[in-house]
DONU-39204 format. One record per residue (C-alpha): x, y, z; residue number from 1. Coordinates in steps of 0.05 Angstrom, whole numbers, plus 5000, padded with zeros to 4 digits. Example, Ala and Ser with C-alpha at 12.3 -4.5 7.8 and 13.67 -1.06 7.14 Angstrom:
// DONU-39204
{px: 5246 | py: 4910 | pz: 5156 | k: 1} .
{px: 5273 | py: 4979 | pz: 5143 | k: 2} .
This chain:
// DONU-39204
{px: 4989 | py: 5497 | pz: 4901 | k: 1} .
{px: 4970 | py: 5471 | pz: 4832 | k: 2} .
{px: 4938 | py: 5404 | pz: 4814 | k: 3} .
{px: 4988 | py: 5359 | pz: 4779 | k: 4} .
{px: 4939 | py: 5303 | pz: 4760 | k: 5} .
{px: 4865 | py: 5293 | pz: 4768 | k: 6} .
{px: 4831 | py: 5228 | pz: 4748 | k: 7} .
{px: 4773 | py: 5185 | pz: 4770 | k: 8} .
{px: 4824 | py: 5131 | pz: 4790 | k: 9} .
{px: 4848 | py: 5177 | pz: 4846 | k: 10} .
{px: 4778 | py: 5195 | pz: 4872 | k: 11} .
{px: 4746 | py: 5168 | pz: 4935 | k: 12} .
{px: 4681 | py: 5128 | pz: 4937 | k: 13} .
{px: 4633 | py: 5179 | pz: 4968 | k: 14} .
{px: 4587 | py: 5125 | pz: 4997 | k: 15} .
{px: 4642 | py: 5093 | pz: 5038 | k: 16} .
{px: 4644 | py: 5104 | pz: 5114 | k: 17} .
{px: 4712 | py: 5137 | pz: 5104 | k: 18} .
{px: 4712 | py: 5169 | pz: 5035 | k: 19} .
{px: 4788 | py: 5167 | pz: 5023 | k: 20} .
{px: 4815 | py: 5163 | pz: 4952 | k: 21} .
{px: 4888 | py: 5174 | pz: 4935 | k: 22} .
{px: 4926 | py: 5159 | pz: 4999 | k: 23} .
{px: 4996 | py: 5128 | pz: 4999 | k: 24} .
{px: 5048 | py: 5160 | pz: 4954 | k: 25} .
{px: 5119 | py: 5142 | pz: 4935 | k: 26} .
{px: 5165 | py: 5166 | pz: 4880 | k: 27} .
{px: 5202 | py: 5104 | pz: 4854 | k: 28} .
{px: 5238 | py: 5085 | pz: 4789 | k: 29} .
{px: 5214 | py: 5145 | pz: 4749 | k: 30} .
{px: 5141 | py: 5142 | pz: 4771 | k: 31} .
{px: 5094 | py: 5162 | pz: 4826 | k: 32} .
{px: 5061 | py: 5102 | pz: 4858 | k: 33} .
{px: 4994 | py: 5117 | pz: 4891 | k: 34} .
{px: 4945 | py: 5076 | pz: 4932 | k: 35} .
{px: 4870 | py: 5089 | pz: 4930 | k: 36} .
{px: 4841 | py: 5069 | pz: 4998 | k: 37} .
{px: 4768 | py: 5062 | pz: 4977 | k: 38} .
{px: 4779 | py: 5031 | pz: 4908 | k: 39} .
{px: 4832 | py: 4982 | pz: 4934 | k: 40} .
{px: 4880 | py: 4998 | pz: 4878 | k: 41} .
{px: 4954 | py: 5009 | pz: 4871 | k: 42} .
{px: 4969 | py: 5057 | pz: 4813 | k: 43} .
{px: 5033 | py: 5076 | pz: 4776 | k: 44} .
{px: 5040 | py: 5144 | pz: 4743 | k: 45} .
{px: 5102 | py: 5153 | pz: 4701 | k: 46} .
{px: 5134 | py: 5222 | pz: 4706 | k: 47} .
{px: 5159 | py: 5250 | pz: 4639 | k: 48} .
{px: 5226 | py: 5285 | pz: 4630 | k: 49} .
{px: 5188 | py: 5351 | pz: 4634 | k: 50} .
{px: 5156 | py: 5331 | pz: 4700 | k: 51} .
{px: 5087 | py: 5319 | pz: 4671 | k: 52} .
{px: 5046 | py: 5258 | pz: 4690 | k: 53} .
{px: 5042 | py: 5201 | pz: 4640 | k: 54} .
{px: 4982 | py: 5153 | pz: 4635 | k: 55} .
{px: 4958 | py: 5120 | pz: 4699 | k: 56} .
{px: 4967 | py: 5045 | pz: 4701 | k: 57} .
{px: 4933 | py: 5002 | pz: 4753 | k: 58} .
{px: 4985 | py: 4954 | pz: 4781 | k: 59} .
{px: 4938 | py: 4916 | pz: 4828 | k: 60} .
{px: 4866 | py: 4916 | pz: 4851 | k: 61} .
{px: 4820 | py: 4881 | pz: 4900 | k: 62} .
{px: 4860 | py: 4909 | pz: 4960 | k: 63} .
{px: 4807 | py: 4944 | pz: 5002 | k: 64} .
{px: 4834 | py: 4997 | pz: 5050 | k: 65} .
{px: 4903 | py: 4997 | pz: 5020 | k: 66} .
{px: 4941 | py: 5051 | pz: 5057 | k: 67} .
{px: 5015 | py: 5069 | pz: 5053 | k: 68} .
{px: 5068 | py: 5031 | pz: 5014 | k: 69} .
{px: 5142 | py: 5018 | pz: 5009 | k: 70} .
{px: 5188 | py: 4980 | pz: 4962 | k: 71} .
{px: 5227 | py: 4917 | pz: 4976 | k: 72} .
{px: 5291 | py: 4947 | pz: 4948 | k: 73} .
{px: 5310 | py: 5013 | pz: 4914 | k: 74} .
{px: 5309 | py: 4980 | pz: 4845 | k: 75} .
{px: 5253 | py: 4929 | pz: 4854 | k: 76} .
{px: 5180 | py: 4943 | pz: 4837 | k: 77} .
{px: 5158 | py: 4894 | pz: 4891 | k: 78} .
{px: 5115 | py: 4932 | pz: 4941 | k: 79} .
{px: 5096 | py: 4923 | pz: 5013 | k: 80} .
{px: 5028 | py: 4955 | pz: 5028 | k: 81} .
{px: 4988 | py: 4962 | pz: 5092 | k: 82} .
{px: 4914 | py: 4946 | pz: 5090 | k: 83} .
{px: 4878 | py: 4981 | pz: 5147 | k: 84} .
{px: 4812 | py: 4945 | pz: 5155 | k: 85} .
{px: 4801 | py: 4968 | pz: 5226 | k: 86} .
{px: 4794 | py: 5041 | pz: 5205 | k: 87} .
{px: 4730 | py: 5028 | pz: 5166 | k: 88} .
{px: 4708 | py: 4958 | pz: 5188 | k: 89} .
{px: 4714 | py: 4939 | pz: 5115 | k: 90} .
{px: 4767 | py: 4886 | pz: 5105 | k: 91} .
{px: 4823 | py: 4856 | pz: 5144 | k: 92} .
{px: 4885 | py: 4885 | pz: 5177 | k: 93} .
{px: 4945 | py: 4859 | pz: 5139 | k: 94} .
{px: 5008 | py: 4875 | pz: 5102 | k: 95} .
{px: 5013 | py: 4847 | pz: 5032 | k: 96} .
{px: 5070 | py: 4841 | pz: 4983 | k: 97} .
{px: 5049 | py: 4863 | pz: 4913 | k: 98} .
{px: 5087 | py: 4838 | pz: 4852 | k: 99} .
{px: 5096 | py: 4879 | pz: 4788 | k: 100} .
{px: 5047 | py: 4833 | pz: 4751 | k: 101} .
{px: 4991 | py: 4853 | pz: 4800 | k: 102} .
{px: 4989 | py: 4790 | pz: 4841 | k: 103} .
{px: 4996 | py: 4795 | pz: 4916 | k: 104} .
{px: 4999 | py: 4755 | pz: 4979 | k: 105} .
{px: 4991 | py: 4771 | pz: 5053 | k: 106} .
{px: 5055 | py: 4769 | pz: 5092 | k: 107} .
{px: 5030 | py: 4793 | pz: 5160 | k: 108} .
{px: 4959 | py: 4793 | pz: 5189 | k: 109} .
{px: 4922 | py: 4808 | pz: 5253 | k: 110} .
{px: 4944 | py: 4738 | pz: 5276 | k: 111} .
{px: 5015 | py: 4767 | pz: 5276 | k: 112} .
{px: 4992 | py: 4824 | pz: 5321 | k: 113} .
{px: 4973 | py: 4877 | pz: 5269 | k: 114} .
{px: 4920 | py: 4926 | pz: 5292 | k: 115} .
{px: 4901 | py: 4978 | pz: 5239 | k: 116} .
{px: 4968 | py: 4980 | pz: 5201 | k: 117} .
{px: 4975 | py: 5045 | pz: 5163 | k: 118} .
{px: 5047 | py: 5049 | pz: 5136 | k: 119} .
{px: 5107 | py: 5006 | pz: 5119 | k: 120} .
{px: 5181 | py: 5021 | pz: 5112 | k: 121} .
{px: 5239 | py: 4976 | pz: 5091 | k: 122} .
{px: 5310 | py: 4980 | pz: 5117 | k: 123} .
{px: 5358 | py: 4924 | pz: 5100 | k: 124} .
{px: 5323 | py: 4859 | pz: 5116 | k: 125} .
{px: 5272 | py: 4890 | pz: 5163 | k: 126} .
{px: 5201 | py: 4913 | pz: 5149 | k: 127} .
{px: 5173 | py: 4966 | pz: 5197 | k: 128} .
{px: 5099 | py: 4976 | pz: 5206 | k: 129} .
{px: 5059 | py: 5031 | pz: 5240 | k: 130} .
{px: 4998 | py: 5004 | pz: 5278 | k: 131} .
{px: 4946 | py: 5055 | pz: 5296 | k: 132} .
{px: 4914 | py: 5011 | pz: 5349 | k: 133} .
{px: 4843 | py: 5030 | pz: 5327 | k: 134} .
{px: 4808 | py: 4968 | pz: 5355 | k: 135} .
{px: 4804 | py: 4957 | pz: 5430 | k: 136} .
{px: 4850 | py: 4958 | pz: 5470 | k: 137} .
{px: 4875 | py: 5018 | pz: 5430 | k: 138} .
{px: 4950 | py: 5004 | pz: 5434 | k: 139} .
{px: 4985 | py: 5041 | pz: 5378 | k: 140} .
{px: 5055 | py: 5015 | pz: 5365 | k: 141} .
{px: 5112 | py: 5006 | pz: 5315 | k: 142} .
{px: 5126 | py: 4935 | pz: 5295 | k: 143} .
{px: 5181 | py: 4901 | pz: 5256 | k: 144} .
{px: 5190 | py: 4835 | pz: 5221 | k: 145} .
{px: 5248 | py: 4802 | pz: 5184 | k: 146} .
{px: 5240 | py: 4800 | pz: 5108 | k: 147} .
{px: 5250 | py: 4731 | pz: 5077 | k: 148} .
{px: 5277 | py: 4754 | pz: 5010 | k: 149} .
{px: 5282 | py: 4685 | pz: 4977 | k: 150} .
{px: 5210 | py: 4669 | pz: 4994 | k: 151} .
{px: 5184 | py: 4736 | pz: 4970 | k: 152} .
{px: 5221 | py: 4735 | pz: 4905 | k: 153} .
{px: 5206 | py: 4661 | pz: 4890 | k: 154} .
{px: 5131 | py: 4664 | pz: 4881 | k: 155} .
{px: 5066 | py: 4701 | pz: 4873 | k: 156} .
{px: 4995 | py: 4689 | pz: 4895 | k: 157} .
{px: 4923 | py: 4712 | pz: 4884 | k: 158} .
């Protein structure tokens, strides 16, 4: 195996309880999209025609414990991302929608039954979420929710 890209933006924060850097990864619209768990960032790395990485661009920040991600549609750069606060006791358990301009808003939280969400997937008008069940009572599960497309595409927050 050969390193394809190394950069401080991908590195973990060694002083964190769980020093996890680059975590979620998706190839989408000619780029690799990467989450950094400790730094709370969503990054976009264009892939050149030769397969080399282009410059890293931070799409969003201030998202502690951002885990895996998925896209609203195959052409859209609107992202669903899990934030797994239970795994490090550093943040909240929630799923956020992240817009291409870097703004984001929570769409599901622990009040909706999330317990250490770690991944999201979209199929049609459904969002699927893996819940690790880290906090007591330790009940891992898969959850689903209907996507309200007009509401998501109408506005941004934060």
